[in-house]
C-alpha positions in Angstrom: 43.7 4.9 50.1 40.0 5.7 49.8 39.7 5.7 53.6 42.6 8.2 53.8 40.9 10.4 51.1 37.6 10.4 53.1 39.4 11.8 56.1 41.4 14.4 54.3 38.8 17.1 54.1 39.8 20.2 52.2 39.7 23.6 54.0 39.1 25.8 51.0 39.4 29.5 50.5 38.8 30.4 54.1 41.8 28.5 54.8 42.5 31.0 52.0 41.5 34.4 52.8 43.0 37.8 53.4 45.6 38.0 56.1 45.0 40.2 59.1 41.9 41.4 60.9 39.3 43.1 58.7 36.9 45.4 60.5 33.2 44.9 59.6 33.8 41.3 58.4 30.9 39.9 60.4 28.1 42.3 59.3 27.1 44.6 56.6 25.0 46.8 58.9 27.8 49.4 59.1 27.7 49.9 55.4 30.8 48.0 54.5 31.0 44.8 52.5 32.4 41.9 54.6 35.4 39.9 53.5 36.6 36.5 54.8 39.0 36.3 57.7 42.0 34.0 57.7 40.4 31.4 60.0 38.7 28.2 58.9 37.3 25.0 60.3 36.4 21.7 58.7 32.9 21.2 57.4 30.1 19.8 59.6 30.5 16.2 60.4 34.2 16.2 59.6 36.6 14.0 61.5 39.3 16.7 61.0 39.2 19.2 63.9 39.0 22.9 63.5 42.3 24.5 62.4 43.5 28.0 61.8 44.9 28.8 58.4 48.3 30.5 58.2 48.3 34.2 57.7 48.3 35.1 54.0 49.7 38.1 52.2 47.9 41.4 52.1 44.6 42.6 53.4 41.3 42.9 51.4 40.1 46.5 51.4 36.7 46.9 53.0 34.3 48.4 50.5 30.9 50.2 50.5 28.0 47.7 50.9 25.2 50.1 50.0 22.5 48.7 47.7 23.7 50.9 44.9 27.3 49.7 45.3 26.4 46.0 45.5 24.1 46.3 42.5 27.2 47.4 40.5 29.0 44.2 41.6 26.3 41.7 40.7 24.5 40.4 37.7 22.4 37.3 38.3 23.4 34.8 40.9 25.0 31.6 39.5 23.1 28.4 39.7 25.4 25.8 38.2 28.9 25.3 36.8 29.8 23.2 33.8 33.3 22.3 32.6 32.9 19.9 29.7 36.5 18.9 29.4 36.5 17.6 33.0 32.9 16.2 32.9 31.9 18.7 35.6 28.2 19.8 36.1 27.6 20.9 39.6 25.3 23.1 41.6 26.4 26.5 42.8 25.0 27.8 46.1 25.1 31.4 47.4 27.3 31.6 50.5 28.5 34.3 52.9 30.5 34.3 56.1 30.7 31.5 58.7 30.5 32.4 62.4 34.3 32.5 62.6 34.5 35.1 59.9 35.6 32.7 57.2 33.9 32.2 53.9 31.2 29.6 54.0 31.9 26.5 51.9 29.1 24.0 51.2 29.6 20.8 53.2 29.3 18.6 50.1 32.2 18.6 47.7 29.6 18.1 45.0 28.4 21.8 45.5 30.4 24.9 44.9 29.9 28.1 46.9 29.7 31.6 45.3 30.8 34.4 47.6 27.7 36.6 47.4 29.4 39.7 49.0 31.6 40.0 45.9 30.9 40.2 42.1 28.7 37.6 40.4 29.8 35.9 37.2 28.8 38.3 34.4 29.5 41.5 36.5 31.2 44.4 34.7 34.3 44.2 36.8 36.1 42.3 39.5 36.4 38.6 40.4 33.5 36.2 40.9 34.8 33.7 43.4 33.5 30.1 43.5 35.0 27.6 45.9 34.4 24.0 46.9 36.0 21.3 49.0 38.3 18.9 47.1 36.7 15.9 48.9 34.2 15.0 51.7 33.4 11.9 53.8 30.3 11.0 51.7 31.5 11.1 48.1 35.3 11.0 48.4 36.9 13.2 45.8 34.7 16.0 44.5 34.5 17.7 41.1 37.0 20.4 42.0 39.7 17.8 42.6 40.3 17.8 38.9 40.7 21.6 38.6 44.4 21.1 38.5 44.0 19.4 35.1 42.6 22.5 33.4 44.8 24.4 31.0 44.9 27.7 29.2 42.1 27.9 26.6 39.8 25.4 28.3 36.1 26.5 28.5 34.0 27.0 31.6 30.3 27.8 31.7 28.3 29.3 34.5 24.5 29.0 34.2 22.5 31.8 36.0 19.3 31.5 37.9 17.3 32.4 34.8 19.0 29.7 32.8 21.4 32.0 30.8 24.8 30.5 30.1 27.9 32.6 30.7 31.0 31.3 28.9 34.5 31.8 30.2 38.0 30.8 28.9 40.7 29.7 31.3 43.7 32.0 31.3 45.9 30.4 34.0 45.9 27.7 36.7 48.0 28.2 39.8 48.9 25.8 42.6 50.4 27.9 45.4 51.3 27.4 49.0 48.6 28.8 51.3 51.3 30.8 53.0 52.0 32.6 49.7 48.6 33.1 48.1 47.6 36.8 48.0 43.8 36.6 48.6 43.4 40.3 48.1 44.0 39.5 44.4 41.7 36.5 44.4 38.9 38.6 45.9 39.6 41.7 43.9 36.6 43.9 43.0 38.5 46.0 40.6 39.8 45.5 37.1 38.6 43.3 34.3 35.9 40.7 35.1 37.1 37.2 35.9 35.7 33.9 37.2 38.0 32.5 39.9 37.6 28.8 41.0 39.4 27.8 44.2 40.0 24.5 46.0 42.8 22.8 47.9 45.7 20.8 46.6 49.1 19.5 47.2 50.1 17.4 50.2 47.7 16.8 53.1 49.4 17.8 56.4 48.1 15.5 59.1 49.7 17.6 61.8 47.8 20.8 60.9 44.7 19.1 59.5 44.6 20.7 56.1 46.1 20.7 52.6 49.2 22.7 52.1 48.3 24.4 48.8 45.5 26.1 46.9 44.6 25.4 43.3 43.3 28.7 41.8 41.8 28.8 38.3 41.4 32.2 36.5 39.0 32.6 33.5 37.8 35.5 31.5 34.5 36.1 29.6 34.7 34.5 26.2 33.1 35.6 23.0 32.7 32.0 21.8 30.7 29.3 23.5 32.7 27.2 26.0 34.3 24.1 24.4 
């Protein structure tokens, strides 16, 4: 079973991104913030070949990427993620877009990627998105494999680059088919601030080379330290 798990690499988030072609996704030089495209490939060194994710619902609106606009989206970049109830303490890396227009995901399942073209944890509004592979060939199952076990009220802490802890409380956990996930909601830059954690789940489809579902955790800033 372990050998199977090592082969079954998760295609996260960019096997989960907004459906349709998004102009300006590959560059910010035209003054618009890039958003991930619906295509994805396995991480470097994977034995699973490149695949194209199914089209997902909706399109993410292209937004202004001027320094003034981006400053409103961000607080400090996240450096690590802790979920005490699951025994998770993992590094968070800043990521952008891969060459195919999909969101970059760190090759190691032990590292989560924060989508730096969106809000950061602690921003005044919008969703701060962190994603990681559910497994990889070197370590097998990664920390995000246990996200499905979170429940409403569980605590999550993000530590910023300056060492400040930001505490969040889980409000809901969803496992949804990749064909039905609305990534315009996951990547929303409007509304109340949320931390969004994403990985893959469900059955691994050997014909297509990716998992069938996404596990998406939503958490809101808490007034009490994370438990």
